[in-house]
C-alpha positions as CSV (number, residue, x, y, z in Angstrom):
1,M,-29.6,-53.3,-22.9
2,S,-27.5,-56.4,-23.2
3,N,-27.6,-59.3,-20.8
4,A,-24.0,-60.2,-21.5
5,V,-21.3,-59.7,-18.9
6,P,-18.8,-57.1,-20.2
7,L,-15.3,-58.3,-20.9
8,G,-12.9,-57.7,-18.0
9,Y,-15.7,-57.5,-15.5
10,I,-15.1,-59.7,-12.4
11,T,-18.4,-61.2,-11.2
12,S,-19.2,-63.9,-8.7
13,F,-20.1,-67.4,-10.1
14,S,-23.8,-66.8,-9.5
15,Q,-23.8,-63.5,-11.5
16,T,-21.9,-65.2,-14.4
17,S,-24.2,-68.3,-14.4
18,Q,-27.3,-65.9,-14.4
19,A,-25.9,-64.0,-17.4
20,M,-25.2,-67.3,-19.2
21,M,-28.6,-68.5,-18.6
22,Q,-30.3,-65.4,-19.8
23,Q,-28.1,-65.5,-23.0
24,Q,-29.3,-69.1,-23.7
25,L,-33.0,-68.1,-23.3
26,R,-32.8,-65.6,-26.2
27,V,-34.7,-67.1,-29.1
28,A,-35.6,-65.5,-32.4
29,V,-38.2,-67.1,-34.5
30,I,-37.9,-66.1,-38.2
31,T,-40.8,-67.1,-40.5
32,G,-39.5,-67.7,-44.0
33,G,-36.0,-67.6,-42.5
34,M,-34.2,-69.7,-45.3
35,G,-34.7,-67.3,-48.2
36,G,-33.7,-63.8,-49.2
37,L,-34.6,-61.3,-46.6
38,G,-35.4,-64.0,-44.1
39,E,-31.9,-65.5,-44.4
40,S,-30.4,-62.1,-43.9
41,I,-32.5,-61.6,-40.8
42,S,-31.7,-65.1,-39.5
43,T,-28.0,-64.4,-39.8
44,K,-28.1,-61.0,-38.1
45,M,-30.1,-62.4,-35.2
46,H,-27.5,-65.2,-34.7
47,V,-24.8,-62.5,-34.7
48,A,-26.8,-60.6,-32.1
49,G,-26.7,-63.6,-29.8
50,Y,-30.1,-65.1,-30.4
51,R,-30.7,-68.9,-30.9
52,G,-32.4,-69.0,-34.4
53,V,-35.5,-70.9,-35.1
54,V,-36.5,-70.7,-38.8
55,T,-39.7,-71.8,-40.5
56,H,-39.9,-72.9,-44.1
57,S,-42.6,-73.9,-46.5
58,L,-43.6,-77.6,-46.4
59,A,-42.4,-77.9,-50.0
60,N,-38.8,-76.6,-49.3
61,T,-36.3,-79.2,-50.7
62,R,-33.1,-77.3,-49.7
63,V,-33.5,-77.5,-45.9
64,K,-30.6,-80.0,-45.2
65,D,-28.3,-78.1,-47.6
66,W,-29.2,-74.7,-46.0
67,L,-28.7,-76.0,-42.4
68,G,-25.3,-77.6,-43.6
69,E,-24.1,-74.3,-45.2
70,H,-24.8,-72.3,-42.0
71,N,-23.5,-75.0,-39.7
72,A,-20.3,-75.0,-41.6
73,A,-20.1,-71.3,-41.1
74,G,-20.6,-71.6,-37.4
75,R,-24.3,-70.8,-37.2
76,Q,-26.7,-73.3,-35.9
77,F,-30.4,-73.0,-36.5
78,S,-33.5,-75.2,-35.7
79,A,-35.7,-75.5,-38.8
80,Y,-39.4,-76.3,-39.0
81,G,-41.6,-77.0,-42.1
82,V,-44.9,-75.2,-41.2
83,D,-47.8,-73.5,-42.5
84,I,-47.7,-70.4,-40.2
85,A,-51.4,-69.6,-41.0
86,D,-52.4,-73.0,-39.4
87,F,-51.9,-73.2,-35.6
88,D,-51.8,-77.0,-35.5
89,S,-49.0,-77.0,-38.0
90,C,-46.9,-74.8,-35.6
91,A,-47.6,-76.9,-32.6
92,G,-44.4,-79.0,-33.0
93,M,-42.1,-76.1,-32.7
94,D,-40.8,-77.2,-29.2
95,D,-37.8,-75.0,-28.9
96,A,-39.4,-71.9,-30.2
97,R,-40.1,-70.0,-27.1
98,P,-39.7,-66.5,-28.7
99,K,-38.0,-63.7,-27.0
100,A,-37.9,-61.9,-30.4
101,L,-40.1,-62.4,-33.4
102,A,-39.1,-61.4,-37.0
103,R,-41.7,-61.8,-39.6
104,R,-40.4,-61.8,-43.2
105,A,-41.3,-58.5,-44.9
106,G,-44.5,-58.5,-46.9
107,V,-45.8,-61.8,-45.6
108,S,-48.4,-62.3,-42.9
């Protein structure tokens, strides 16, 4: 069930504001979201209306390039270099208040 207001539907200001606020709260955290399957999931979640938060390995050297490529295509993501097996490493992910969580296939 979508939280978006259907096109052509006339609503009061409060209903429209509520729908917009719910849309902004939709966050998807995609571990390993910058490569292969993770990138595909990240892109699809963006298209579905989620604000994308991707994690990447601490050794990833392509982060700025990856973010730039997606930004140029109209997709904005937040990116965090973390070790997802280490709780303290993930503590700095301020805007990752997930409504949806996609884990890269085969990695836990």
